[in-house]
Each structure stands twice: as structure tokens, then as C-alpha cells.
C-alpha positions as CSV (number, residue, x, y, z in Angstrom):
1,M,27.2,164.7,192.7
2,A,28.8,165.0,196.0
3,Q,30.0,161.3,196.3
4,S,33.0,159.9,197.5
5,N,35.3,158.6,194.8
6,Q,37.5,155.9,195.0
7,A,39.8,155.7,192.1
8,D,43.5,155.4,191.8
9,S,46.1,155.5,188.9
10,M,45.3,155.1,185.2
11,G,49.0,153.8,185.3
12,G,51.0,153.2,182.2
13,S,50.8,155.0,178.2
14,G,47.6,154.6,175.8
15,G,49.0,152.1,173.2
16,E,50.4,149.8,176.5
17,V,46.8,150.2,178.0
18,E,45.0,149.0,175.3
19,A,47.2,146.2,174.7
20,H,46.9,145.1,178.7
21,R,43.0,145.6,178.2
22,R,42.9,143.3,175.3
23,G,44.8,140.3,177.2
24,F,43.0,141.2,180.3
25,R,42.0,137.3,181.3
26,V,44.7,135.5,180.0
27,L,47.3,138.1,181.9
28,L,45.6,137.8,185.4
29,A,45.5,133.7,184.7
30,A,49.3,133.6,183.9
31,N,49.7,136.2,187.5
32,P,46.8,137.3,189.2
33,N,49.1,139.8,190.6
34,Y,50.4,141.0,187.2
35,F,48.8,144.4,187.9
36,G,49.8,144.7,191.4
37,T,46.6,144.3,192.6
38,F,46.8,141.8,194.9
39,P,50.9,142.2,196.6
40,G,49.7,139.7,199.7
41,I,49.9,136.5,197.2
42,G,54.2,136.8,197.0
43,I,54.1,137.3,192.7
44,E,55.9,140.4,191.7
45,P,53.5,142.9,189.3
46,V,54.2,143.2,185.7
47,F,52.3,146.4,185.0
48,P,50.7,148.4,187.9
49,L,47.1,149.4,187.0
50,K,44.2,150.0,189.4
51,G,41.2,151.8,189.3
52,N,41.3,153.1,185.1
53,T,38.8,154.7,184.3
54,S,39.7,155.3,180.5
55,Y,36.6,153.0,179.7
56,E,34.1,152.9,182.0
57,S,33.5,154.5,185.5
58,L,30.7,154.9,187.7
59,S,29.2,158.1,188.3
60,C,26.5,158.2,190.5
61,V,25.4,155.3,193.5
62,A,22.0,156.4,195.3
63,Y,19.0,154.3,196.5
64,S,15.1,153.9,196.1
65,P,14.0,154.2,199.2
66,E,10.2,153.6,197.8
67,R,11.6,150.2,196.0
68,D,14.6,148.9,198.5
69,R,16.7,149.0,195.9
70,L,20.3,150.1,195.3
71,E,21.5,151.5,191.3
72,A,24.4,152.4,190.4
73,T,25.2,154.4,186.9
74,V,28.1,153.4,184.9
75,E,29.0,155.1,181.9
76,L,31.0,153.8,179.0
77,R,33.2,156.4,177.8
78,R,34.6,154.7,174.2
79,P,33.1,152.3,171.0
80,S,35.7,150.0,171.7
81,G,37.8,147.7,174.4
82,Y,34.5,145.5,175.6
83,S,35.8,142.3,174.0
84,G,33.4,142.3,170.7
85,G,30.1,143.5,169.0
86,L,26.3,142.9,169.6
87,C,26.6,139.8,167.7
88,T,29.2,138.2,170.1
89,P,29.1,137.5,173.9
90,G,31.2,141.0,174.8
91,S,32.0,141.3,178.6
92,Y,30.8,142.7,181.9
93,E,30.5,145.4,183.9
94,Y,30.6,144.2,187.8
95,V,29.0,146.5,190.7
96,R,29.1,144.9,193.9
97,F,26.9,147.1,196.3
98,F,28.0,147.2,200.3
99,A,26.4,148.8,203.0
100,S,28.2,150.6,206.6
101,Y,25.6,151.6,209.4
102,D,28.6,152.9,211.6
103,E,30.5,155.4,209.3
104,G,32.8,152.9,207.2
105,A,34.2,151.4,210.1
106,T,32.5,148.6,208.6
107,F,31.3,147.0,205.9
108,A,28.2,144.2,205.4
109,D,28.0,143.0,201.4
110,A,24.6,143.5,199.7
111,G,24.8,142.1,196.2
112,L,26.4,141.7,193.2
113,G,25.2,143.1,189.7
114,A,26.2,143.3,186.4
115,V,25.9,144.7,182.5
116,N,26.5,143.1,179.5
117,V,28.5,145.6,177.3
118,H,30.1,145.6,173.6
119,D,32.1,147.3,171.1
120,L,29.3,150.2,169.7
121,P,30.0,152.4,166.8
122,V,29.8,156.4,167.8
123,E,27.0,157.5,165.9
124,P,25.5,160.8,165.8
125,D,21.5,161.9,166.9
126,C,19.4,163.7,165.1
127,H,21.2,167.0,166.9
128,D,24.6,165.8,165.5
129,N,26.0,164.8,169.2
130,P,27.7,161.8,169.6
131,S,26.0,158.8,171.0
132,H,29.0,158.0,173.4
133,P,29.2,157.7,176.5
134,L,26.6,155.2,177.2
135,S,24.7,155.0,180.1
136,Y,24.2,151.9,182.3
137,T,22.3,151.2,185.6
138,V,23.1,148.1,188.0
139,G,20.9,147.8,190.4
140,V,20.0,145.0,193.4
141,D,17.0,144.6,195.8
142,F,17.8,145.9,199.2
143,K,16.6,144.8,202.4
144,P,18.4,147.4,205.2
145,H,18.1,147.9,208.8
146,R,15.3,150.2,209.9
147,N,14.5,151.6,212.7
148,F,11.9,154.4,214.3
149,C,11.0,157.8,212.5
150,G,12.6,159.1,215.6
151,L,16.3,157.3,214.8
152,P,17.0,157.5,211.2
153,V,19.2,155.0,209.4
154,L,21.2,157.1,207.1
155,P,23.6,154.0,206.0
156,L,26.8,154.8,203.7
157,V,26.7,152.6,200.7
158,R,29.7,151.9,198.4
159,A,29.5,150.5,194.9
160,I,32.5,148.8,193.5
161,L,32.9,148.8,189.7
162,S,34.9,146.3,188.0
163,W,35.3,145.1,184.2
164,E,35.7,141.4,183.7
165,Q,36.6,140.8,187.6
166,V,34.3,140.0,189.9
167,P,34.5,142.0,193.1
168,D,35.1,139.6,196.0
169,P,31.9,138.7,198.3
170,G,32.3,140.6,202.0
171,N,35.8,142.1,200.6
172,P,34.6,146.4,200.3
173,D,38.0,147.1,199.4
174,F,38.5,145.0,196.8
175,P,41.2,146.1,194.0
176,V,40.2,147.0,190.9
177,V,42.3,147.5,187.6
178,W,39.5,148.8,185.3
179,G,36.7,150.7,187.5
180,N,36.2,152.7,190.5
181,V,34.1,153.3,194.0
182,L,32.0,155.6,195.1
183,E,30.4,156.3,197.9
184,C,27.3,157.7,199.1
185,H,25.0,158.5,202.2
186,V,21.3,157.3,201.4
187,Q,18.3,157.1,203.3
188,V,16.5,154.2,204.7
189,R,12.0,154.4,205.0
190,P,11.6,153.8,208.5
191,R,9.9,151.0,210.7
192,R,6.8,151.7,212.4
193,F,7.4,152.9,216.4
194,F,7.2,149.5,218.9
195,L,6.9,149.1,223.1
196,P,10.8,148.3,223.3
197,D,11.7,152.0,221.8
198,I,10.4,152.8,224.7
199,I,11.6,150.2,227.0
200,A,15.3,151.5,226.1
201,E,15.3,155.0,227.4
202,L,14.2,153.0,230.7
203,P,15.9,152.6,234.1
204,K,17.5,148.9,234.1
205,D,15.4,148.1,237.1
206,V,12.2,149.2,235.9
207,V,12.8,146.7,232.3
208,L,13.4,143.9,234.7
209,K,10.0,144.0,236.3
210,L,8.5,143.9,232.8
211,P,6.8,140.6,231.3
212,P,9.0,138.7,228.5
213,L,6.5,139.7,226.4
214,V,7.0,142.8,226.0
215,T,10.4,143.4,226.3
216,Q,10.5,140.0,223.5
217,E,8.5,142.1,221.1
218,V,10.0,141.6,217.5
219,P,9.9,145.1,215.5
220,D,8.0,145.1,212.1
221,P,10.8,144.7,209.4
222,E,8.2,146.6,206.8
223,P,8.5,150.2,206.7
224,D,5.9,152.4,208.1
225,P,3.1,153.1,205.7
226,G,2.0,156.1,208.0
227,P,0.1,158.4,207.5
228,F,2.7,161.2,208.6
229,T,1.8,164.3,209.7
230,E,1.6,167.5,207.3
231,L,3.4,170.3,209.0
232,T,1.6,173.8,208.8
233,L,2.8,176.5,207.3
234,S,3.3,178.7,211.1
235,A,5.4,175.6,211.6
236,L,7.5,175.1,208.8
237,A,8.1,178.8,209.5
238,R,9.0,178.7,213.5
239,E,11.8,176.1,212.3
240,Y,13.1,177.3,208.7
241,R,13.3,180.6,210.4
242,R,15.7,179.9,212.8
243,A,17.4,177.3,210.1
244,K,17.8,180.8,207.8
245,V,15.6,178.5,205.5
246,P,14.3,181.1,202.5
247,E,10.9,182.0,203.0
248,H,10.4,181.4,199.0
249,R,11.5,177.9,199.8
250,F,9.4,176.9,202.8
251,A,6.5,178.6,201.7
252,F,6.5,177.4,198.3
253,P,4.6,174.1,198.5
254,H,1.5,176.3,200.3
255,L,1.1,179.0,197.9
256,L,0.8,176.0,195.0
257,A,-1.9,174.0,197.1
258,S,-4.2,177.5,197.2
259,A,-3.6,178.1,193.5
260,G,-4.2,174.8,193.1
261,A,-7.0,174.5,195.0
262,P,-9.9,172.2,192.7
263,V,-12.3,175.3,193.4
264,L,-10.7,178.6,193.4
265,A,-13.3,179.8,195.7
266,T,-12.7,182.9,197.9
267,S,-12.5,180.8,201.2
268,S,-9.5,179.3,199.8
269,L,-7.2,181.8,198.7
270,T,-8.1,184.4,202.1
271,G,-7.3,181.3,204.2
272,P,-3.7,180.9,203.4
273,A,-3.0,184.9,203.0
274,V,-4.4,185.6,206.5
275,I,-2.2,182.9,207.9
276,A,0.9,184.3,205.7
277,K,0.0,187.5,206.4
278,D,-0.1,186.9,210.4
279,L,3.4,185.1,209.9
280,G,5.0,188.7,208.4
281,I,5.4,186.2,205.2
282,D,4.5,188.9,202.2
283,L,3.4,186.7,199.5
284,G,3.5,189.5,196.7
285,K,6.8,189.0,197.2
286,I,7.7,186.0,197.4
287,I,5.7,185.2,193.5
288,G,8.4,188.2,192.3
289,V,11.1,185.7,193.9
290,L,9.6,182.8,192.4
291,E,9.1,184.2,189.0
292,D,13.0,185.1,188.2
293,T,13.9,181.5,189.7
294,S,14.3,179.2,187.7
295,G,16.0,175.6,188.0
296,D,17.6,176.5,190.9
297,V,20.2,173.7,192.8
298,T,20.8,174.9,196.0
299,Y,18.2,172.1,197.6
300,E,18.7,169.3,195.3
301,E,20.3,168.3,192.3
302,L,20.1,165.8,189.3
303,H,23.3,164.3,188.6
304,C,23.1,160.6,186.9
305,V,20.4,158.8,184.1
306,G,20.9,155.7,183.0
307,L,18.3,152.5,181.8
308,D,18.5,149.3,183.7
309,E,17.8,146.8,181.9
310,N,18.0,143.5,184.2
311,A,15.1,145.4,185.8
312,G,12.8,147.0,182.5
313,Q,13.7,150.7,184.0
314,L,14.9,154.0,184.1
315,V,16.8,155.2,186.8
316,A,17.6,158.9,187.9
317,S,20.3,159.7,191.0
318,F,19.6,163.2,192.2
319,Q,21.2,164.6,195.7
320,V,19.7,166.1,198.5
321,K,22.1,169.3,199.6
322,R,20.8,170.7,202.8
323,S,19.8,169.3,206.1
324,S,16.6,171.8,206.4
325,G,14.2,173.2,204.0
326,Y,11.9,169.6,202.6
327,S,9.0,170.7,205.3
328,G,9.7,168.8,207.8
329,G,11.8,165.6,209.5
330,P,11.8,161.8,209.2
331,C,8.2,161.9,211.4
332,T,6.1,164.0,209.4
333,K,5.0,163.8,205.9
334,G,7.8,165.7,204.1
335,S,8.2,166.7,200.8
336,V,8.3,165.3,197.0
337,E,10.7,165.3,194.6
338,Y,9.6,164.4,191.4
339,V,11.1,163.2,188.8
340,A,10.1,163.6,184.7
341,F,11.3,160.7,182.1
342,W,11.3,161.8,177.8
343,A,12.6,159.6,175.6
344,D,13.7,159.4,171.9
345,F,14.2,156.4,170.5
346,G,12.9,157.3,166.5
347,A,13.9,159.7,163.4
348,D,12.0,162.8,164.4
349,C,14.2,163.7,166.9
350,R,11.5,164.9,169.6
351,Y,11.0,163.2,173.4
352,S,8.1,161.7,174.1
353,Y,7.0,161.8,177.3
354,L,7.2,157.8,179.7
355,G,6.3,159.0,183.3
356,T,6.9,161.0,186.4
357,A,8.8,159.2,189.3
358,Q,8.0,160.2,193.1
359,V,10.9,160.3,196.0
360,S,10.1,161.0,199.7
361,T,12.4,164.3,200.7
362,H,12.5,165.1,204.9
363,D,14.4,167.2,207.0
364,Y,17.7,165.2,208.8
365,E,19.1,167.5,211.5
366,D,22.5,165.6,211.3
367,L,23.2,165.4,207.4
368,P,26.4,163.8,206.2
369,A,28.7,165.2,204.3
370,G,28.0,165.1,200.8
371,G,23.9,165.0,201.4
372,L,21.7,162.0,200.6
373,C,21.5,159.8,197.4
374,Y,18.4,158.8,196.0
375,A,17.1,157.2,192.9
376,A,14.5,158.1,190.7
377,I,13.0,154.8,189.2
378,L,10.2,154.8,186.1
379,P,9.5,151.2,184.8
380,V,9.6,151.6,181.4
381,D,8.7,148.8,178.1
382,L,11.4,149.6,175.6
383,A,10.6,146.3,173.3
384,G,8.9,148.0,170.9
385,F,12.3,149.7,169.8
386,R,14.4,146.5,169.9
387,K,16.6,145.3,167.2
388,E,18.5,142.1,166.2
389,C,22.2,142.4,167.4
390,E,23.3,143.6,163.5
391,I,21.9,146.8,164.1
392,P,22.6,148.9,167.5
393,V,19.6,150.9,169.2
394,Y,20.8,154.3,170.5
395,G,18.7,156.4,172.7
396,R,18.0,160.1,174.2
397,I,17.2,160.3,177.4
398,R,15.9,163.5,179.3
399,A,14.8,163.7,183.1
400,V,13.9,166.3,184.4
401,L,13.8,166.9,188.4
402,S,11.4,169.2,190.8
403,W,10.7,169.4,194.4
404,A,7.2,170.0,195.7
405,T,5.3,170.5,191.9
406,P,5.8,167.7,188.8
407,P,7.7,169.0,185.9
408,S,5.7,169.2,182.7
409,A,4.2,166.5,181.4
410,T,3.8,168.4,177.7
411,D,7.1,170.1,177.5
412,P,10.5,168.5,178.1
413,D,12.1,171.8,177.7
414,A,10.4,173.6,180.8
415,L,12.5,173.7,183.5
416,P,11.4,173.7,187.2
417,T,11.4,176.3,190.1
418,W,13.5,173.9,192.6
419,G,15.2,171.3,190.2
420,N,17.3,171.0,186.9
421,R,17.7,168.6,184.1
422,V,19.8,166.3,182.2
423,D,20.3,164.2,178.8
424,T,22.5,160.8,178.2
425,H,22.4,158.5,175.5
426,V,21.1,155.1,176.2
427,Q,22.3,151.6,174.2
428,L,18.8,149.1,174.8
429,A,19.8,145.3,174.7
430,P,19.4,143.2,171.3
431,G,16.1,141.0,170.9
432,P,13.6,140.1,169.2
433,V,10.8,142.2,168.6
434,Y,6.7,142.1,169.7
435,D,5.6,139.7,166.7
436,G,2.2,138.4,168.5
437,S,4.1,134.8,169.7
438,A,3.6,133.5,172.4
439,R,6.4,131.8,174.4
440,F,8.3,131.1,177.5
441,T,11.1,134.5,177.0
442,I,13.0,133.8,180.7
443,V,13.3,130.3,182.1
444,G,14.4,130.7,186.2
445,G,15.5,134.1,185.5
446,V,17.8,132.8,182.5
447,E,16.5,133.5,179.0
448,A,14.9,130.5,177.4
449,A,16.7,130.1,174.5
450,K,19.4,129.2,176.7
451,V,18.1,126.3,178.7
452,N,18.5,123.5,176.9
453,V,15.4,122.2,175.8
454,V,16.1,118.1,176.4
455,T,18.7,118.5,179.4
456,G,17.1,120.6,180.9
457,V,20.4,122.5,182.2
458,T,21.9,126.0,180.8
459,D,24.0,126.2,177.4
460,P,26.4,128.0,176.9
461,G,26.2,132.3,176.7
462,G,23.4,132.1,179.6
463,H,22.9,135.2,181.9
464,L,21.5,135.6,184.9
465,N,20.7,139.6,186.4
466,S,22.5,140.5,183.7
467,G,25.5,138.3,184.4
468,P,27.5,135.6,182.7
469,V,26.1,132.0,184.5
470,P,28.3,128.7,183.9
471,D,27.4,125.8,181.7
472,G,24.9,123.3,182.1
473,C,23.5,124.8,185.3
474,P,20.2,123.0,187.3
475,F,17.7,125.0,189.0
476,A,16.4,125.0,192.5
477,G,13.9,126.7,194.6
478,Q,11.7,128.5,192.9
479,V,11.2,128.3,189.3
480,N,9.6,131.8,187.7
481,L,8.5,131.4,184.5
482,H,8.2,134.7,182.1
483,G,7.1,135.6,179.1
484,P,6.6,138.9,176.0
485,S,4.5,141.5,177.5
486,D,3.0,142.1,173.8
487,P,-0.1,143.8,173.1
488,A,-1.6,141.3,170.5
489,L,-1.3,138.4,173.4
490,A,-3.6,140.7,176.2
491,G,-5.7,139.1,177.9
492,L,-5.4,136.0,176.1
493,P,-6.5,133.1,178.1
494,Y,-3.2,130.7,178.4
495,R,-2.5,127.7,180.8
496,I,0.9,126.3,182.0
497,S,1.2,122.6,182.7
498,V,4.5,120.5,184.5
499,R,4.9,116.7,184.8
500,N,8.2,114.9,186.6
501,L,9.8,113.1,183.3
502,T,11.8,111.2,185.7
503,L,9.3,109.7,187.4
504,S,6.7,109.8,184.6
505,T,4.3,111.4,185.7
506,P,1.4,112.6,183.7
507,F,1.1,116.4,182.7
508,V,-1.3,118.6,185.7
509,P,-2.0,122.7,186.0
510,L,0.0,125.1,187.3
511,T,-1.8,126.5,190.3
512,E,0.9,128.1,192.3
513,S,0.6,131.6,193.5
514,F,2.8,134.3,191.8
515,V,3.9,138.2,192.9
516,A,3.3,139.9,190.1
517,V,5.2,144.0,190.0
518,D,3.0,146.6,188.0
519,A,4.6,149.5,186.0
520,G,3.8,151.3,189.4
521,G,6.5,149.1,191.5
522,F,2.9,147.8,193.1
523,A,2.5,144.0,194.0
524,T,-0.3,141.7,193.5
525,V,-0.4,138.2,194.2
526,V,-2.0,136.5,191.2
527,T,-3.1,133.0,191.3
528,P,-4.2,130.6,188.7
529,A,-7.8,129.0,188.1
530,P,-8.1,125.5,189.4
531,D,-7.2,124.2,186.0
532,G,-4.2,126.3,185.9
533,Q,-5.7,129.3,183.3
534,L,-5.1,133.0,183.7
535,P,-5.1,136.0,180.8
536,W,-1.9,136.8,179.5
537,P,-0.7,139.7,181.3
538,T,0.4,143.8,180.5
539,W,2.6,145.5,181.2
540,A,1.1,147.9,182.9
541,D,-0.4,145.3,185.4
542,N,3.2,142.5,185.2
543,A,6.2,145.0,184.1
544,L,8.1,141.9,184.2
545,G,5.7,139.5,182.1
546,Q,6.0,136.7,184.9
547,L,3.3,134.0,183.7
548,G,4.0,131.8,186.8
549,R,5.7,130.1,189.4
550,F,7.2,126.3,189.9
551,T,8.6,125.0,193.5
552,P,8.6,121.3,192.8
553,G,11.4,120.6,195.0
554,G,13.7,117.6,194.5
555,N,16.2,116.7,192.2
556,D,14.3,115.8,189.2
557,L,13.8,116.5,185.4
558,W,10.6,118.3,184.6
559,Q,9.0,119.7,181.3
560,I,6.8,122.7,181.5
561,R,4.0,123.2,179.0
562,L,2.7,126.5,177.8
563,E,-0.5,126.3,176.1
564,L,-3.1,128.8,174.6
565,I,-6.5,128.4,174.9
566,G,-8.0,127.8,171.7
567,T,-4.9,127.1,169.9
568,G,-3.5,124.9,171.6
569,V,0.4,124.4,173.1
570,V,2.8,126.9,172.1
571,E,5.9,125.9,173.9
572,T,8.0,122.8,176.0
573,R,10.4,123.7,178.3
574,N,13.0,120.9,180.3
575,V,14.4,122.2,183.6
576,L,16.2,120.4,185.9
577,M,15.9,120.7,189.4
578,D,18.7,120.3,191.9
579,N,18.4,121.4,195.6
580,L,21.1,119.2,197.5
581,V,24.4,120.3,198.8
582,R,25.7,117.8,201.1
583,G,28.3,118.9,204.0
584,V,29.0,115.3,205.4
585,V,30.2,112.5,203.3
586,D,27.8,109.6,202.4
587,P,29.1,106.6,201.8
588,A,26.2,106.1,199.5
589,D,26.3,109.2,197.6
590,P,29.6,109.7,195.9
591,F,28.3,112.7,193.9
592,N,27.8,114.6,196.5
593,A,29.8,115.1,200.0
594,G,31.6,118.2,202.1
595,D,33.9,117.7,205.4
596,L,36.7,119.4,207.0
597,H,39.3,117.9,209.5
598,L,41.9,119.7,211.3
599,D,45.3,117.8,212.2
600,T,45.1,119.3,215.9
601,G,45.7,115.6,217.2
602,G,42.9,116.5,219.5
603,A,44.3,119.1,221.8
604,C,42.8,122.1,223.1
605,R,45.5,124.9,222.2
606,V,47.4,124.4,218.7
607,P,50.7,126.9,218.5
608,R,50.6,129.0,215.4
609,G,52.3,128.7,212.4
610,T,51.5,125.8,210.2
611,L,47.8,124.0,210.5
612,T,47.6,120.7,208.5
613,G,44.4,119.3,207.6
614,R,42.2,117.2,204.9
615,F,38.9,118.5,203.0
616,V,36.2,116.9,200.6
617,A,34.1,119.1,198.2
618,R,32.0,116.9,195.7
619,D,28.6,118.4,194.0
620,E,27.2,116.5,191.4
621,H,26.8,120.1,189.7
622,F,30.3,121.5,191.4
623,L,31.3,125.2,191.2
624,A,33.6,126.1,193.6
625,W,35.4,125.7,197.0
626,G,37.1,128.8,199.3
627,I,38.9,128.1,202.9
628,S,38.8,130.7,205.0
629,V,39.9,131.4,208.7
630,H,37.5,133.8,210.8
631,G,37.4,134.9,214.2
632,G,40.6,136.3,216.4
633,P,40.3,139.2,218.5
634,S,40.3,141.9,215.3
635,P,37.7,143.1,213.1
636,T,40.1,141.9,210.2
637,V,41.6,138.8,210.2
638,P,45.2,139.1,208.5
639,P,46.5,137.0,205.5
640,T,46.7,133.1,206.6
641,P,48.2,131.6,203.0
642,L,47.1,128.7,201.6
643,T,48.8,126.1,200.4
644,V,47.2,122.8,198.5
645,A,47.2,120.7,195.3
646,T,43.6,121.5,193.8
647,N,42.4,124.3,192.3
648,P,39.2,126.2,193.6
649,T,36.9,124.9,190.6
650,T,38.3,121.5,191.0
651,Q,36.4,119.0,193.1
652,T,38.0,116.6,195.3
653,S,38.2,113.0,195.5
654,L,35.7,111.4,197.9
655,A,39.1,110.9,199.8
656,G,39.8,114.2,200.3
657,E,43.0,116.9,199.7
658,P,45.5,117.6,202.0
659,F,45.8,121.2,202.6
660,T,48.1,123.9,204.7
661,L,47.5,126.5,206.4
662,D,49.9,129.5,207.7
663,T,48.5,131.3,210.9
664,S,52.0,133.1,212.0
665,A,50.4,136.4,211.1
666,L,47.4,135.6,214.1
667,E,47.7,136.7,217.2
668,A,46.9,133.5,219.9
669,C,43.1,133.2,220.1
670,G,40.4,131.6,218.8
671,Y,39.6,130.8,215.5
672,V,37.0,129.2,213.0
673,V,38.2,127.3,209.8
674,R,35.7,127.5,207.3
675,L,35.0,125.4,203.6
676,T,32.7,126.6,201.9
677,V,30.9,124.0,199.3
678,T,28.9,125.9,196.0
679,D,27.5,124.4,193.4
680,R,25.9,125.9,190.4
681,A,22.5,125.9,191.3
682,I,20.7,128.6,189.9
683,V,18.9,129.4,192.8
684,N,15.0,131.1,193.1
685,S,15.6,132.3,190.1
686,A,17.9,134.9,191.2
687,T,21.3,134.1,192.3
688,L,24.0,131.3,191.4
689,G,24.9,128.5,193.6
690,H,23.7,126.6,196.9
691,N,26.6,127.6,199.7
692,I,27.3,125.5,202.3
693,P,29.7,126.4,205.4
694,I,31.3,123.7,207.2
695,E,33.3,124.6,210.2
696,R,36.1,123.6,212.4
697,G,37.4,125.2,215.7
698,V,40.5,125.7,216.1
699,C,42.6,128.3,219.4
700,L,45.8,129.0,219.3
701,E,48.6,129.5,221.3
């Protein structure tokens, strides 16, 4: 795929690499610069190693405009080196995403994803092809900046893959030891046009005369649903002859439309034929060229396909290569790229058709170098193939890309006119098979089995978005509750009830509305009956199996009860809420406190050099603290070495901890010193930790 790959040196011999792989965590704990990736800390490296891709690598990074989701395909190349088999905790591949709207001058953090990986034996498939490499996909939901269709938004996306070491948030240049970096431009769906788009082009004296109600209108952040105009064959011919797009490309959709008319009437054939003749287009010649065209990847090409277990979907990543040839620009209907997915998890060596995803594509006059990278996403329910951890489950996956017309849904070997196909192997995460049992599978984003039934916090080995979470995590904000999409349960009435154990209140039905996303990616608001009853969801209508949503607030221990109507209570779970992180010191609350003091002596300006202070970072469910410096005249603040006796993962006393910052490398200017206190609450069933920043300003001279 035409993506920028920033992998660096492999370093060392094979035996040395394997030894340093096995001891990776211990070696970094003893010396964070052991591999030479953090030279600024003043400790000499022992075994320089950066960007090693012999075990894993990113093969694609892409974006789904339809689902606003970034996806990266991770390829695991070896059967071992991942810290244990399926019945062990294994290890993690982390992918942090960044987006740049100024061609890489600056990057904004777009989120972190992860996948749990293990040592897995190489096994032959039914064609005697090895099961490895294995393709995994890691993704995050992404809310991009938008503009109207006349000003296309084509940001540069960067994905950083790092085995076992989480890439630092906000650091697009994080140096990885095991992994690599990929970049590609993507296309964001436009928002609606609104008045300030015109006002921006008016003279300043005219703008000053406009009422504030007009000039201060806020744009709708949601994508423009259209409808967009479909260009005629005449319009395409005028445009594409100048752009040297061949006739058998731009006339292809119109030829398909004529041949595929519901009723093959004379008018449906003669009208387009006459138009084509008037334009000097020889349809007979085009048909002849198309009959000899198969698997043409001049304009688009599929490069990767993988399984995103966290989101329950298959992801195919393809590249749009040309600036034109897609039936119109971003203010038109454009064209559609179709991707059909096939899978074989059985022993009969036959592909089964799973479905077809669609992605809209358009012409872009200023196409970035390397084209645009798109993700076609198909939600899938593969739970019926899962087994317990003793038996790895591999599957063959095929994706077929086709422009303007859907690929065959009956023949996995059929090649499209425009497009191609890619085959890969995937591995299903272990888990229970469908057995007709109603239960909670996920509570607050964590496996239900890893939430302690008494304390209501996470037990060892829990995961959130496929990444590990610390022990003893409470919950905050929304607690989403999920169950199996077992066909045997579909339609059965159920009810969720809750009670406050801290206050000893009685059970009440959970009637809070929630959003269910169906297999096609469309969202529906689900509201329980006044008595809390709902029909058990099907996978087609509720692909993630969400049963309810609970938002109690506060910091109490709650009990959640699942009941099948006519059967009785089938499961009870506890959750401990913690919605508090303090940014002040309150003598009445010694467990939760935060404060930052700089020793400036009340002076407006202080000399560069040694800056001392004291900070307090405490929380009942403490995770970490951090001190950083921001501001100054440059986009990047030079290093400001911090000296403190307390480890960032250890909370301070209520009296606080002294620290020293070396500001000698900074220019004379105003800066902000920021203390960030983070707890380990699981927030809104999606992210780990409340973060509260405490900032103090200082002017250096």
C-alpha cells in the first residue's frame, strides 16, 4: 500500500533479538533507555534497537468515512515471542493514532487501541498454506474536523504500533522498539454548507455590517446526508477527456445502469445509446475493452484485510490512487467502492459469503501523494466458531474489491473489472460458545467475569477495548451492559434492575434509554418499558449485544440484576462507582486531593534554571500523576528534566512532595506548569481514568 512506513533499524543478531524480546519489560524497568529510544534521559543505551518488525508490523492504516473510525492492520509474523499461549495473559500490541490537518506540521492525538496476542502454533489450512502471518485490526472511533464539500478535508493519519509499550499520548514521534509507524491521507465526509462559509469570502467592511446572529452561526458537526447530484454521462465526458480518464472507465457505471434496468424496455437502451453516440463514445468498443479487463488496479487497490475483535467486524483497507475517475468531485454523488467478504472456519475448505460493505469515493483535484486510504467495514458474528483457549481457531478470510458494481455474492473466485482480492488468515479470540444461557458478557466495557461480584471493581486480567486494565478499577459515567447474541435467546423478554447497596435501597427497574448499533452500522435508540422489560436482542439488530445502560453518578456501590421474564433472576453483579477526582486539597477528604505550588516568591518573573515547587496527587483509586511544561515561543517545548523522589505511579502524602524542574533549556517567555492527576476509574465504559489538570503560570527571563 502506498503508505509512508517509518520502521527503522532491526539491530542485533537473531539470537540477541530473541533474548532481549523475552526480557523486554525487565530491561526497560532497569534502564528506560536500554534500547536507545530515549537518549534525553541521560542514561547510556545497552542494546540499540528501534523499529524492529521481525515479530509484528503495521501493514495498513485507513479510515472509514461512513463509520468515522480509524483502523490499522497488524500482521503477526511468528508463532512465538508474544509471552505465552492462549491460556496465558499473553501480551499486547498497542496502536496509537494521530491526525494532522497541516500536512504533518502538527499532529493531534486520535486515540489508543490494542489487541491481545499470544504464542500460536503454525498450522496448515485446507490448502496446506501456513496459518501465519495472522492479520489483526485495531481501531478507534474518530471525530474529525469537517468543512463543506467545496473545501475537502483530507488529513494525514499516523499510526504507531508498539508491542508491550504504550505509545505516549500526544507524542506523534514516540520511538518504538518493537513495531513501526505508518502514515496515509484519508477523506472526511463534508458537513453541510452554512452562511459563514460565504461570509468568509466577503470584504471585512461588509462583514462588520452583518448582525451577530449571522456571523456567529455554529456549523452542524455531523456529515451532510445529501442528496448529492449524480453527474450525467455528458458532464463526465467533458471533464474526463481533459483529465485523460479512459472511456471504458467513466462510462462503465452508465453502461451497467442501462443493462441493469428493472425492465429491459427499448427506451432504457436507446436513450443512453443515443447520448453515447452524440458524445462520440463507441459503446461496442467499450464493451470489448471491458470483456478483456479483469482485476484492474489502476484506480483503486485492496491491500489488507483483518479482524477487529474488539468491535466485532472485518476490515478491508484499500487505496484510491488517482485524482479523477470516480464519477465526480466531493459535491457530487461520486461513486461506490464495494468490498465483499468471505470466510472459511470449517474443515470443508469452502468460503461462505458474509456480506458486502460500501464506501463512497470521489474525485479530488489535489490528491495527496500516495492517494487516499479507506476502510471498508463489515460487522460479523463469529461467536458460533469460538472455542475455549486450549484450541486455537484460525480462519481464512477473503475480501474482494469492486468499483461501481458489487462483487459476486456466489463465486468467491470471480474477479471484478475494476478492483482485486486479498486473502489472509485470522485468529478468533477464545471464549464460550452459544449455549442458550442468558448472562452479562460485558459490564462497563470489561468482561463480566473480571468484575468482582462483591467489591464491584476489576479483578486481575481484565480488559478494556482489548487492552489490559489495572486491578481494582471502579466505574464512572455510563456503565454499559452487554449479553450474548445467542439466537436461542432472541426475543425472550428480560429486565435489568438496580439498587444502591451503600444506601440499602430496594431494586428498581432500569429504564434508561441506550443506543444499539445494528449489523449495518446504523444506530437506534432503545427505551425499556416502564417496568424495564425489553426483548432479548438479535445480532442483526444489535450487533454488540447491548442490554442496557446505567448512569447512577456518585461514588456508591450498586447491584445490577438480570432477570428472564418467566424464568427468574439469572445473574447479579456489583459495580462500584467513582466519579470524583479532586483538583484541590479539602481537609475533610484526605483520600482525594490535588494541588500544585511553584516557589516563585511572588515574583512576576523568575530566572531560567532551577524551578522548585511542591505538589499533591492523591485519589482513593489512584493511577498516576505527571508534571509537564507547556507554552513558550516554539511549537515544541525543549526538555525540562524533572527531579522528584516519588514514582509517578505512587501517590503523594497530603502534605505534598517537593520537586525540581530544570528550565535552563527554555527561552525567555511565559509557560504553564501542569500537574495531571489520573485515577483508574473506567469512564463511560470506554476509557481508563479521569484526568484533572492543575496549572500554574510562570514567566522565565
